[in-house]
FILO-559362 format. One line per field, with one value per atom (N, C-alpha, C): residue number from 1; residue in one letter; atom name; x, y, z. Coordinates in steps of 0.05 Angstrom, whole numbers, plus 5000, padded with zeros to 4 digits. Example, Ala and Ser with C-alpha at 12.3 -4.5 7.8 and 13.67 -1.06 7.14 Angstrom:
<nodes>
num [1; 1; 1; 2; 2; 2]
residuo [a; a; a; s; s; s]
atomo [N; CA; C; N; CA; C]
east [5264; 5246; 5264; 5257; 5273; 5258]
north [4886; 4910; 4934; 4955; 4979; 5001]
up [5156; 5156; 5156; 5142; 5143; 5157]
</nodes>
This chain:
<nodes>
num [1; 1; 1; 2; 2; 2; 3; 3; 3; 4; 4; 4; 5; 5; 5; 6; 6; 6; 7; 7; 7; 8; 8; 8; 9; 9; 9; 10; 10; 10; 11; 11; 11; 12; 12; 12; 13; 13; 13; 14; 14; 14; 15; 15; 15; 16; 16; 16; 17; 17; 17; 18; 18; 18; 19; 19; 19; 20; 20; 20; 21; 21; 21; 22; 22; 22; 23; 23; 23; 24; 24; 24; 25; 25; 25; 26; 26; 26; 27; 27; 27; 28; 28; 28; 29; 29; 29; 30; 30; 30; 31; 31; 31; 32; 32; 32; 33; 33; 33; 34; 34; 34; 35; 35; 35; 36; 36; 36; 37; 37; 37; 38; 38; 38; 39; 39; 39; 40; 40; 40; 41; 41; 41; 42; 42; 42; 43; 43; 43; 44; 44; 44; 45; 45; 45; 46; 46; 46; 47; 47; 47; 48; 48; 48; 49; 49; 49; 50; 50; 50; 51; 51; 51; 52; 52; 52; 53; 53; 53; 54; 54; 54; 55; 55; 55; 56; 56; 56; 57; 57; 57; 58; 58; 58; 59; 59; 59]
residuo [m; m; m; s; s; s; r; r; r; e; e; e; e; e; e; q; q; q; i; i; i; c; c; c; n; n; n; c; c; c; m; m; m; g; g; g; v; v; v; s; s; s; r; r; r; g; g; g; e; e; e; i; i; i; e; e; e; d; d; d; a; a; a; i; i; i; k; k; k; a; a; a; q; q; q; g; g; g; l; l; l; k; k; k; t; t; t; v; v; v; e; e; e; e; e; e; v; v; v; g; g; g; e; e; e; a; a; a; t; t; t; s; s; s; a; a; a; g; g; g; t; t; t; g; g; g; c; c; c; g; g; g; g; g; g; c; c; c; q; q; q; s; s; s; l; l; l; i; i; i; q; q; q; e; e; e; i; i; i; l; l; l; d; d; d; e; e; e; i; i; i; n; n; n; g; g; g]
atomo [N; CA; C; N; CA; C; N; CA; C; N; CA; C; N; CA; C; N; CA; C; N; CA; C; N; CA; C; N; CA; C; N; CA; C; N; CA; C; N; CA; C; N; CA; C; N; CA; C; N; CA; C; N; CA; C; N; CA; C; N; CA; C; N; CA; C; N; CA; C; N; CA; C; N; CA; C; N; CA; C; N; CA; C; N; CA; C; N; CA; C; N; CA; C; N; CA; C; N; CA; C; N; CA; C; N; CA; C; N; CA; C; N; CA; C; N; CA; C; N; CA; C; N; CA; C; N; CA; C; N; CA; C; N; CA; C; N; CA; C; N; CA; C; N; CA; C; N; CA; C; N; CA; C; N; CA; C; N; CA; C; N; CA; C; N; CA; C; N; CA; C; N; CA; C; N; CA; C; N; CA; C; N; CA; C; N; CA; C; N; CA; C; N; CA; C; N; CA; C; N; CA; C; N; CA; C]
east [7891; 7908; 7892; 7904; 7891; 7893; 7873; 7873; 7896; 7906; 7927; 7955; 7956; 7982; 7996; 8021; 8037; 8044; 8036; 8043; 8067; 8067; 8090; 8105; 8128; 8144; 8157; 8165; 8178; 8160; 8135; 8116; 8096; 8097; 8080; 8051; 8045; 8017; 8007; 7984; 7972; 7954; 7948; 7930; 7903; 7893; 7867; 7866; 7887; 7889; 7889; 7903; 7904; 7876; 7864; 7837; 7817; 7817; 7798; 7802; 7827; 7833; 7824; 7829; 7821; 7790; 7776; 7747; 7735; 7746; 7734; 7740; 7763; 7772; 7772; 7764; 7763; 7790; 7810; 7838; 7841; 7857; 7860; 7890; 7909; 7937; 7953; 7977; 7995; 8003; 8007; 8014; 7993; 7967; 7945; 7944; 7950; 7950; 7973; 7996; 8019; 8012; 7998; 7991; 7971; 7953; 7932; 7943; 7962; 7970; 8000; 8016; 8045; 8056; 8039; 8049; 8063; 8086; 8100; 8117; 8119; 8135; 8162; 8169; 8196; 8214; 8220; 8238; 8223; 8197; 8181; 8178; 8189; 8189; 8161; 8142; 8115; 8096; 8105; 8087; 8073; 8086; 8072; 8049; 8053; 8032; 8009; 8015; 7994; 7978; 7992; 7978; 7960; 7969; 7952; 7926; 7929; 7905; 7887; 7898; 7882; 7867; 7881; 7868; 7845; 7850; 7829; 7804; 7808; 7785; 7772; 7788; 7777; 7771; 7781; 7775; 7791]
north [4815; 4812; 4813; 4823; 4826; 4801; 4796; 4772; 4773; 4797; 4800; 4795; 4794; 4790; 4765; 4768; 4745; 4728; 4703; 4685; 4669; 4657; 4641; 4656; 4667; 4683; 4665; 4641; 4622; 4615; 4610; 4601; 4622; 4646; 4668; 4663; 4653; 4646; 4666; 4677; 4697; 4685; 4701; 4692; 4684; 4699; 4694; 4667; 4661; 4635; 4612; 4615; 4594; 4591; 4614; 4613; 4599; 4607; 4595; 4565; 4556; 4527; 4512; 4523; 4510; 4507; 4528; 4528; 4510; 4511; 4496; 4466; 4459; 4431; 4419; 4434; 4424; 4415; 4431; 4424; 4427; 4409; 4409; 4411; 4406; 4406; 4424; 4432; 4448; 4432; 4406; 4389; 4390; 4388; 4389; 4416; 4438; 4464; 4465; 4453; 4452; 4437; 4414; 4399; 4414; 4429; 4444; 4469; 4483; 4510; 4513; 4494; 4495; 4513; 4526; 4543; 4525; 4534; 4520; 4497; 4494; 4472; 4480; 4506; 4515; 4513; 4535; 4536; 4527; 4528; 4520; 4542; 4565; 4586; 4597; 4593; 4603; 4583; 4559; 4538; 4546; 4562; 4570; 4590; 4607; 4625; 4609; 4589; 4572; 4558; 4549; 4536; 4556; 4581; 4601; 4606; 4606; 4609; 4585; 4561; 4537; 4538; 4547; 4549; 4569; 4592; 4613; 4602; 4588; 4579; 4554; 4535; 4510; 4509; 4530; 4532; 4514]
up [1460; 1437; 1412; 1391; 1365; 1349; 1333; 1316; 1295; 1290; 1270; 1283; 1309; 1323; 1313; 1305; 1296; 1321; 1321; 1343; 1335; 1312; 1303; 1281; 1289; 1270; 1249; 1256; 1238; 1214; 1220; 1200; 1191; 1204; 1196; 1202; 1226; 1233; 1254; 1248; 1266; 1287; 1307; 1329; 1317; 1298; 1286; 1272; 1258; 1244; 1264; 1286; 1306; 1319; 1327; 1339; 1321; 1295; 1276; 1274; 1272; 1270; 1295; 1319; 1343; 1344; 1337; 1338; 1316; 1292; 1270; 1272; 1283; 1283; 1311; 1331; 1358; 1369; 1363; 1371; 1401; 1413; 1441; 1450; 1432; 1440; 1422; 1431; 1416; 1390; 1393; 1371; 1349; 1357; 1338; 1323; 1338; 1326; 1305; 1312; 1294; 1268; 1271; 1248; 1230; 1242; 1227; 1215; 1228; 1219; 1215; 1222; 1222; 1245; 1260; 1282; 1303; 1313; 1333; 1323; 1297; 1286; 1277; 1279; 1272; 1296; 1308; 1332; 1357; 1357; 1381; 1402; 1397; 1417; 1423; 1405; 1409; 1421; 1428; 1437; 1463; 1480; 1505; 1499; 1478; 1470; 1457; 1442; 1430; 1453; 1473; 1496; 1510; 1513; 1525; 1509; 1483; 1465; 1468; 1469; 1473; 1499; 1520; 1547; 1547; 1533; 1532; 1518; 1496; 1480; 1492; 1502; 1511; 1541; 1555; 1584; 1601]
</nodes>
């Protein structure tokens, strides 16, 4: 997946923004990503994608 890929359409957050926040702030949960980036805080439909990114980065 490309860093430019839109993950959260409601809040306009890209994969790259989410990845950067996870790495910079040591985020571990979808809720923490939402607090840091607003991703997943609209309709919630992208929360499974956010969890996949968390799993990829955090193992």
